[in-house]
N, C-alpha and C positions, 0 to 999 in steps of 0.2 A: 308337242311343241308347235306353236304357230310361227313358221319361218317367214320373215319378211319377203315380199315380192313387190312388183311394180305398182300393185294396187293397195299395198299396206300403208298404214299411217304410223307404224312403229318401226324402229330401226334394229332392235335386237329380238332374238327368239324369246317368246313368252309362253308359258304353259297355258293350254286351253282346256276346255271341258270342265271349267270350274262350276258349271251349271249342275254337275252331279250333286253338289251339296244342296242345291235347291230341290232337286228331285227327291233326295233322301229325306229332307225336312218335310216335304209334301207327303211322302210315303209314311213317315212317322205319324203325321197328323191324321191321315185317313185310317191308319191302323188303330189309333187311339179312339177315333170316332166310332169305328165299328165295334171295338171291344168294350168301350166304357159309356158311350153316349146313350141318352134315352130320348131327349127331345131334338137333338141335333142330328137327325137321321133322315134319309129319304128311302124310298122302297129299294129293296135289295138289288133288283135287276138294273135299276138306274145307277145305283152306287157301283155295282160290278162293272157295268159298261163304261162308266166314267173313269174308274181307276185303271182298268185293263187297257183301254185305248190310250190313256195318258202315259202309262208305262211303255206301251208299244212305241209311241212316237219318241219317247226318251231313249229307248234302246237303239232304235234305228238311227236316230240323230247322233248318238254316241259312236256308233259304227262309222258314220260319215265323218265325224271328227278324227277318227283314227286313220281311215284310208281314203278320205276325200272322194266320195262317189259322184257320179254324174247327177245333174239336176233332175233329170227325169226319174231316176231311182228315188230320190228324195220326194219328188212330187207323188210318185206312185205309193210310197209308204204313207204319206200324209193322207192321200185319198183313201187308202185302206183303213187307216185309223178313223177317219171321218165316217166311213161305212160301218165300222164296228159300233161307233156311237149311235148311229141311226138304227142299226139292227136291235140294239137294246132299248129302243124307243125314245131316245133323246132327240126330239125333232121339233122344229118350230112349226107349230100347228095353227097358230093364229097371231094376228097383228092388229094393234089399234092404230088407225090412220086418221089424219085430219078430217077426211070426208065421211068417216064411218066409225061407229063405236068399236066394233071388232069384226075382223074379216077372217073367216075360216079358209085356210090355204089349201087343204087337201094335198094332192100329189105335189103341187108347187112348193109346199113346205119342205119336202125332202130336198128339192133342188136348191132352195134358199139356204137350208141348213148346211148342205155340202159345201157350197161356195163360201159361206160365212166362216166355217171352220177352217177350210184349206186356205182361204184368203187371209184370215187373221194370223194363222200359223206362219205363213210366208212374210206377212207384213212385219211382224215382230222380229222374225229372223233377219230380214233385210235391214232393219233399223238398228241392229246390234253392231255398230261400226265406229262408235265413239265412246271413250272411257266413261262409264257410268250412265250412259243414256238409256240402255235397256234395263239395267238393274234398278236405277233410280226411278224410272217410270213404273216398273213393276211394283215397287214399294208404294208409290203414290196411288196407283190404280187400286191396289189391295186395301189401302187405308180408307179410301173413299168408298169403294164398293162394299167393304166390310161394314163400314159405318152405316151406309144406306140400308144394307140387308139387316143388320142388327136392329136398327131403329124401327124397321117395319116387321120384325119378328122372324126373319129367315135365318135360323141358327146354323144350318149346314153350310150355306154359302159364306156366312160370316167367319166360321172357324177355318174353312179352307182358305179364305182370303188371309186370315191371320197367319197360318202356317207358311203360305207362300211369301208373305211380307217378311217374316222372320228369316227365311232362307235367303231371300234376295238382299235383305239388309246385311246379313252376315257376309254374303259374297261381295257386296258393294265396298266393304272395308278394304278389300284386296284389289279393287278395280278402279277406285277413284280417290284422289285426282290423278295419280299415276298408276297405271295398270301393272300389277304384279301377277295378275291372273286374268284370263279371258273367260267369258261365259261359255262360248262355243255353241254349236247347234243344239247340243243336249240341253242347254239352258234356254236359249232364245226360242227355238221351235216348240219346246215343251211349254214354255210360258204362254206363247200365242195360242197354242192348242187348248190349254187349260182355261184360259180366259174366255175363249170362244164357247167352249162346252159349259163352263160354269155360268155364263150369261143365260144360256137356255135353261139350265137346271133351276137357277134362281127365279126365272120368269114363269116357268110352267110347273115345276115339281117340288119346289121348296115351300115352306109354310105360307109366306106372305105374297108370293108371286110378284117379285120386284120387276119393274118395267124392263123389257128386253132392250130398250133404247139406251139404258144406262151405260153398258159396256162400250157400245159404239161411240158414245160421246166422250167417255173417259179416254179412249184411244183414238180420237178423231185425228190428232196431229200425226200419229203413226200411219193411220189408214190413208189420210190425204197425201202424205209424202210418198207413200208407196204407189198409190193410184196415179198421182200426178206424174211421177217419174216414169212409170210404165207407159202411160199414154204419150208422154213427150217423146220417149225413145221409139215407140211404135210408129208415131207419125213421122219421125225423122228417118225411119227406115233401118234403125239399129236392130241387131239380133237381141231381142229382149231377154233371152234366157242366158246370155253371157254375163259374167260378173263384170262390175263396173264401179266407178266412184263418182256417180253423178246424181245421187240422191240429194235432195235439198240440204239436208244436214251435213252431207259430205262437202258440198260446194261451200256452205257456210264456213266450214273448217278451213277449206283451201283458200278462202278469201282472206285468211290471216287471223281468224279467231281460234283460240285454243280449244282443245277438247272440253276442258272444264267450262268454258263460257258457252259453247254450243249445247252441252248437256244441261247446264243450268237454265238456258233459255227454254229448252224443251220441257224441263221439269216445271218451270214457271207456267208454261202453257198448259201442262198437264194438271197443275193445281187449279188454274182458272177453270178448266173443263170440269174438274172435280166439284167445284162449287156450283157450276151450272147443272151438273147431274144431280146434286143434292137438292137443288131448287126444282128441277124438272119433275121429280117424283111427287111433288106437292100439288101439281096442277093437273087438270083433267087429262085423261089418256089421249083424247083426240087433238090436243094442242101441243103435245110434247115435242113433236118434230120441229116446231117453230123455235125451240130453244137452240137448235143447231145453227140457226142462221147467223148470229153474230160471230160465232166461232169459225164458221165456214168462210165468211167474208174476210175475217182476219187472215186465214190461211191463204186465201187468194191474193191478198195484198202482199203477204210475206213471200209467196212464191214468185210474184212479179218482181219484187225488189231483188231477190237472190238471183234469179235468172238474168236480169238486166246487168247486174254487177258481174256475174260470171261471164257473160258475153263480152262485156267491156274489157275485162282483164284477160280474155282469151282462154278461159277454162272450158268453154263450150264452143 
């Protein structure tokens, strides 16, 4: 049970760890792929590394839901899971940048992979604090990512996206607009980890090599909110590893907007980013980063508005 405290936005105890349903749906999907698929497959060692590391992060996160471990324990488990992924060869080895067709990363690729996986795992976890925001975003990301992958011929990433969307949508029925169930770390950390790993698999190891930039654009609003809040608190001198309620979406809620309105706003932004990602894969590789610009400008203006209002009302 999630017992309310001074940081909570709910008043009554609510069951958590509803993300178990998403994990089980994912597991059913990957078992079906392994047992029945012929074209929707990747090499066995990539498949094994992906599934084992995803289950590892789910198990450790479930333990955290039960006994509330320290942040550094969670971070260590996330780092271990990221290392498992890399040991099995799932590594960002090349990038297409505006000033070059393709850049071979070498050892730097391992560093980028590590921070990408651990960073997105935490970003999705931190953003799970408003009814429906994480579950709804997961559905939107999966629908767009699955469509992009299927359209380009990547069957494995498409089917995995479909199974996650199914699990997240089933969970969402109990979490929005009024929460009868919370996702918990077992859901949010698992989703962030799977999205980060799946982006690499789709880009480098699935049939059509979907652009690695698709997932960062689909989740730009989550990534920006997390990075902006981290940097603002770091500059302010706060202890950045301590739990708080000063993410942009949390301030948005504290300014008087309901959970439903805040989550709907983030869903709308996510859908807009989804259309941008769908368009991005149709343009040359070395121009794709330019698609991020309008969305990034929007996030900057959004953060300025929220912070100004929060300062004016004494929330910060």
